[in-house]
C-alpha positions in Angstrom: 91.2 111.5 139.9 94.0 113.7 141.3 94.4 116.7 143.5 97.0 118.8 145.1 97.9 120.0 148.8 98.5 123.6 149.2 101.3 125.3 151.1 99.1 125.5 154.1 98.7 121.8 153.9 95.1 122.0 152.7 93.6 119.5 150.2 91.7 120.6 147.3 88.6 118.4 146.6 87.5 118.6 142.9 83.9 120.2 142.5 82.4 117.0 141.0 83.2 115.2 144.4 81.9 118.0 146.6 78.5 118.0 144.8 78.4 114.1 144.8 79.1 113.9 148.6 77.3 117.2 149.8 80.6 119.0 150.7 80.2 122.6 151.3 82.3 125.4 152.8 82.6 124.4 156.5 81.7 120.7 156.2 83.5 118.6 158.7 85.7 115.9 157.2 86.7 112.6 159.1 90.2 111.5 158.3 91.3 107.8 159.0 94.7 106.6 158.9 94.4 103.2 157.3 98.3 102.4 157.7 99.0 102.7 154.0 96.1 105.0 152.9 94.0 107.6 154.4 90.0 107.9 154.0 88.1 111.1 154.0 84.5 111.0 155.0 82.4 114.2 155.0 80.0 114.7 157.9 77.2 115.9 156.3 73.5 116.7 157.5 72.2 113.6 155.4 75.0 111.4 157.0 74.1 112.5 160.5 70.4 112.0 159.9 71.1 108.6 158.7 73.2 107.6 161.7 70.6 109.2 164.1 67.7 107.1 162.4 69.9 104.0 162.5 71.4 104.2 165.9 68.5 105.6 168.0 69.5 106.0 171.7 73.2 106.4 171.1 75.0 109.8 171.4 76.1 111.2 168.1 79.9 110.6 169.1 79.1 107.0 169.8 77.3 106.5 166.7 80.2 108.0 164.6 82.8 105.9 166.6 80.8 102.7 166.0 80.4 103.6 162.3 84.2 104.0 162.0 84.7 100.7 163.9 82.4 98.9 161.3 84.2 100.6 158.4 87.7 99.7 159.8 86.4 95.9 160.1 85.3 96.1 156.4 88.5 97.6 155.4 90.5 95.0 157.2 88.4 92.2 155.9 88.7 93.4 152.2 92.7 93.8 152.6 92.9 90.4 154.0 91.0 88.8 151.1 92.9 90.7 148.5 96.4 89.0 149.4 
């Protein structure tokens, strides 16, 4: 799937992916620089509810940071195995 960047630097996310991931007008997106690629993750209400349930007692920011750390570990491990 391909998309484009506007003159203002905005990325157009195809409607099919917006529906699949619950992305609506105003949805926050976490962008991660992986060195040779980027990852976009929507911060939806469902994702926040899942985080709150799995990480009770932690602040939301701490929960997001912890989730990102685990994602990065998984990405690092998968890139080491593919070479």
